[in-house]
N, C-alpha and C positions, 0 to 999 in steps of 0.2 A: 362301620362298627358302631353299634349302639351301646351306650353305657347308662346304667341306672345308679343314681345316687341313693344310698340307703340312709334313711333317717332313723332316729332312735325309736320312733313309733312302729317302724316296720319290723324290728327285731324283737323276738321274745326274750324273756329273762334267761331262759335256758341257753339260747344261742349266745347271748352276751357272756354268760358264765363259761360256756364251752370254749369260746374263742378268747376268753380272758380280756374282753374289751371293757375298759373303764369309760363308761359314757359320762363324760364331764361336760356340762354345758358351760361354755365360755363366751364372754362378750368379745366380738371381733372388732378390733379398732380399725376403722376405715380411714385411710389416709387420703388427703385431698390430692388431686393431680396437679401438675404444674400449671396447667391452663386454668384450673379453678382458683389457685392461689393468685395468679396474675390477674384474673378477672376481678377478684375481690379487692386487690390492691388498686386496680384500675378505677373502680367505683369510688374508692375512698381518697384517692390522691388529690391534694389541694391544687396542684398545677393543672391537672386534668379538669378539675371543676372550673377553674378560670378559663380554660380553653372552651369548655362547653358553654359558658356564659358569654364569651366574646366571639363565638363562632360566626356571627353575622358580619364581623369586621374582617378586613383583609390584612395581610402581613404575617408577621411571626410573633409568637409568644414563647419566650424561653427556648428558642431553637425549633419549635414546632411550627410548621407551615399550616396556618389556619385553613387554607384552601384544601389541604390534603386530609383534614380531620373531619370525621362525621360521628354523630352519636347514634348508636344502634342499640336499642333496648337498654339504655343506661350505661353501655360500655363505649368508651372512646376508641374508635377505629382510626388507624393512620395508614393511608394508602391501601385500604381494604383489608388490613390485618389488625389483630389486637394490639393496641398500643401498650407498651411496657413502661411503667414508672421508673424513674432513675434508681430507686431503691431496690428494684427487682432485677435489673439488667444482668448483673454479675451472676445471680442465681440461675437465670434462664440460660445463659451461655454455659455455665458450669454443668447444669443438668444435661444439656444436649451434648456438649463436648465429652463429658465423662460417662455418658449413658451407654447402655448396651446397644442401642441402635446404631450409633456412629462410632463410639469408642475411641477417643483420642485420635481422630483422623485429622487431616490438615485443615488449613484455613478455609479452603474453598468448600469442602463438604460440610464443615461446621456452619459456615456462613449460610449456605443454601438451606440447611436444616433449620437454623434459627429463623431465617427470613420466610420460610414456608408458612409459619404460623404467627410470628411476632414481628413488630416493627417499632422503630424509634429513629430519630434523626441521625444519630451517630452509630448506627447498627454495625457497619463494617469496621469502623475504627475501634470500637469496643471489643468486637470479636477478635480482631487482629491483636490487640493489646493483651487480651486474655491468653490467646494461644502462644504468643511470643514469650509469655511468662509462666506457662504451664510447666511445672516441675517435671512431671512424668514425660512429657514430650521432649523437653530439653535434654533429659537424661537418656532417653531411649532412641531418639531419632538420630540417624547418622549426619555428620557434617558434610556439606557439599562443597568443601573447599579443598584445594590441592594441599598436600602436606608441605610443611616448610622445607626448603632446600638446605643444602649445606651452608654453614656460615663461612664467609670469606673475610679474611682480615683486611683492615683498611691499610692503605699504603702509609709508610712512615713519611711524615712531612720533611722536606729539605730545609735546613736552616741557613 
């Protein structure tokens, strides 16, 4: 199925009047994607700048294994994925967990979706903490515990 997008120049004034189209030119606000926001934060983060400078040494710097870090075109990559600064981690998990692609799924699916594009040292722990405290998930998901049984009275002690 082929579709043609009609622009203002393709329609005559008579057609616009007949169809009662108000051709108003508006500026469309383009919002940045999550990956773009994380990439710009990656470039500006002072911790990541320190990692880039001390990349030649071995060991860890603020939880980041220097051996697992690499600088690719000005972006810090951690274990082959885009490294996420501490200030952006909650937003990344929130966007993926609450997003339309995954939509409040459990820990495993959210973690796999986060890990597919982004990495940081405490990736799993942060994702688990966010999901454990997600209000919608706690309210909507069923409990997997047996219901409490009948109460049994305690025996009366002998004096």
